[in-house]
N, C-alpha and C positions, 0 to 999 in steps of 0.2 A: 273430310273433317268438318266439324260444325263451324259456320261462319261466326266471326266476332260480332257480338251484339252491341249496337250503339245504345246510349242512354235513351235517346228519343225512341228508338225501336223497342227497347225494353218496356218503356212506359206505355207505348201504344199496345203492345201485346198484353200487358197487365190489364189495361183498360178493357180490351176486348174480352178478357176472361172474367170481367166483373170485379177486378181488384183495383180499378183506377181510383175510386173514391178513397179507399183505405190508404193507398199509396200517397195520394195527394195530402191526406191528413197527416201522414207520417212526415212527409217533406215539410209541411207547415210547422209541425212541432219542432223539427230540427232547426228551422230557420230562426227560432227564438233564442238560440244559444247566444250568450253574451260575447262581446268582442274580445278576442284574445290577443295578447302581445307576447313577443319573444321574451323568455325568461330562463334563468338557469336553475330555478327551484320550482317544484310542483308541490302544492299542498293538497293532501288527501283530507277533505273535509269530513269530520265525524258527524254521523246522523244515527238516529234510532231506527230500528226496524229493518226489514229486508231491503236489499240493494237492487237497483234495476240492472243487474248484470247481464240480462238477456234482452233488454229493451232499450235500444239506442235513442228512441224518441220520447222516453219518459220525462215528464216535467221534473222529476226528482233530480235530474242532472242540472237543473237551473240553480241548485244549491252549491254546485261545485265552482271552483275558481279555475277557468280555462287559461292555458298558456299555449304559445307556439314554440316548437323546437325546430331547429334547422336540420335538414337532412343532407347528406353527402353521398356520392356514389361509392360503393365498396370497391376499393382498389388495392387491398392488402393481400388477398389470396385469390388465386384463379378458381373459377372464371370470374374476371372482373366485370363490373358494370361500367361500360364505356361512357355513357351519357346519363346525366341526372334527369329523371322524368318527374319526380315529385320533390319539389324544393323544400316543402315545409309540412309539418304535421301538427294539428291541434290536439291537445291532451287535457283531460280532466280526470280527477280521481275522487272517489268516495270510499269511506269505510265505516263499519259499525262496531268495531272491536273484535269481530270474528271473521269478517270477510272484507277483502279489498277489491275494488272494481275500478277499471279504467274505461274511459270512452275516448276513442281515437277517431280523428276525421282527416281526410285528405282528398285532394282533387284527382279525379280519374274519369276521363270521358267515356270509358267503356266498361261494361260488365263482363268480366272473365271469371266464370264460376264452374268450369269443367276441367277435369284432369284427363288427358289423353295423350297419344303420341304427338309430340310437337305442339300441344295445346296446354297452356299453363294458367294457373289460377291467380287471382288477386289474393293478397294476404297482408296481415300486419302482426307484429309481435312486440311483447314486453319482455325485457330481460332484467333480472335481479341477481345479485350475488347470493350464494347459499349461506354465507356467514357475514356478519357485520364487523367492521373494524379494519384498520390499515388501508393500504392502497387498493382501489377496486381492481377486480380481475381484468385481464386484457379484454378490450371491448369486443373483439371478434370471438364471441362464444367462449370466453374464459381461457384457461390454460391448464397444463398438468398440475394437479394439486390445488388449483383454485377454480373450482367448478362454478357454473352459473345455472340459474333456474330460468328457463325460457317458456313462455306461453304464447303460442301462435294461433290466431284466428285465421280460418281459411274460408274463402268464399265458396269453394267447392263442397266443403263439409257443411256449410250453412245450407246449400242447396240440397244435399243429401238429407239433412235433418228435416227439411220441409217436404221430403218425399217427392222431389221434382227431378230426380236423376235415374235414368235407366240406360241400358246399353244402346237403345235406339237414339237417345239424346246425344251420345258421344259418337256413335257410328250410325248415321241415319239409314244407310243402305245395307245394314246387317240382315242376313238371311239365316234362319235356324229352324229346324223342324222340331227338335226336342232338346231338353236340357238334362243334365245328369240327375237332377232331383226328381224328374218325372219318370225315369226308366230304371233307376238303380236304387237299392236299399240305402237308407240314410247314411250309414257309416261309410259305405263305398262311394256314394255320391260326393261326400265331403272331400275325398281324396283328389277330386278334380279342381278343388278350390284351394290351391296350395297356400296362398296368402292367409286365408282364414285359419287353416290348420296350424300354421306356425305362429299365429297371433299377430300378424302384420297389421298395425293400426290403420293402414290405408285400405285394407281389404274387409273390414268388418261388415257384416250383413245388415245390422241395424245400428245406425249411429245414434249416440245419445248426447253428443256435444259437438259444437263447431270449433272447439279449441283443443289443441294438443299440448300437453305438458311434457317437457323433456329436460334432462340434465346434460350438460356438455362441459368438456374440458379442452376446448379448442375445435378447429375445423375437423369435420369428419367423425366426431365423437358423440353426436347427439343420440341420446338413448331415451326412448319413450318410457314414461313411468308406468309401472304395472297397474297402479290405480290412478285413474284419471278423474280428478275432482273439479277441474276448472269448467266454467260454463261461459257462454257468450252469445252474441247476436250481431247481425249485420244488416244494414239497409242501404240502398243506393238511390240517389235522386239528385236532380239538378247538377249532374256532372260531378258527384261527390259520393264517396263511401263514408259511412259512419259505422264503427264497430265497437262492441263492448267486450271486455274480458274480465271475468271475476273469478276469484279463487280464495280458499281459506287462508287466513293469516297464520294459522298453525300449519306449517308446510311440511312437517316431517313425513316421509324421509327426504323430501326435496331440499330442505334447508331449515335454518333457524326460524323461530316464530317472528313475525313482524309485529313488534310491540307498539301500541299507541304511545306517542310522545317521542319515538325514535326517528332518526333520519337515515335513509338508505340511498345508495346509488341506484339509479334506474336508467335504462336505455331502451331505445325503440328501433323498429325496422319496418319497412314497407316494401311490398313486391307488387309490380304491375304486370300481370300475366300477359296482357296483350303486347307488351314490349319485350317479351322473352325473359322476364325476371323469374328466376327460380334458384333455389339453393343459395350460394353466396353471391349471386348476381342480384343485388338488392341495393336500396338506399337506406342509410341508417343514421341515427342520432347518437352522439357521444353521451357518456354518463352525465346525468344531472342529479341534483338532490331531490329526494322524495321525503317530505315531512308528513308524518302520520299524526294528525291532530290528536292531542291528548284528550 
């Protein structure tokens, strides 16, 4: 199995590959973020033009009003998270009337961006009700008849998107002479990639986004949307992940439109792959108010 990569090691490798200058510039840009304080309401600032939904280091994020939210270990449904690894999450939001984007930041001393047997990825998610009004759905992924819309950024998908993942990265000692694609007709070769054939989003050959959109009505009910319209980006440095998640405010069929001037419940979650976080083994923040600036 691949060894866990420390931040220091990650930066050293990036520098050796000629990416050190760019990484340092990104870290410098992220360090300019305003100081955030704990709050129970997040304001999505309205601005004109395209949003930096795939660029965590964009100066456009300086327009946002950052807050901190408290995270707690998930201990409602098995498997529990026994110990809190990430106590707080910084959150910012921007919208332009057509798209809503979040920037999430949390401390993590390691980069975990591979999926393999007993190897888990870092990730972060935003959760919104599908409809506005009344009591928010149960915080743990909604409930029967009260679904939620979840958007999860994944470090492993970010790595895929950047073309940095191959079988050799996950299993360095792999030995293979040929692949089905090289010795069989296309239609027959595809039968050896069962996940792709059935449309499993974890098995796509060419990834187009680092964010997955799902609808859920409780634990074990997450269903990936047929059309994935969310986008995002993630960067690590100085012992910290910063990730962005953007998606259309017109959410059909995932839910009602997010109208400027409205206030919606929103919740968040973080996974530390190096600590064995996956599935329900996560830290999460309870519902807070999201005000969409008119």
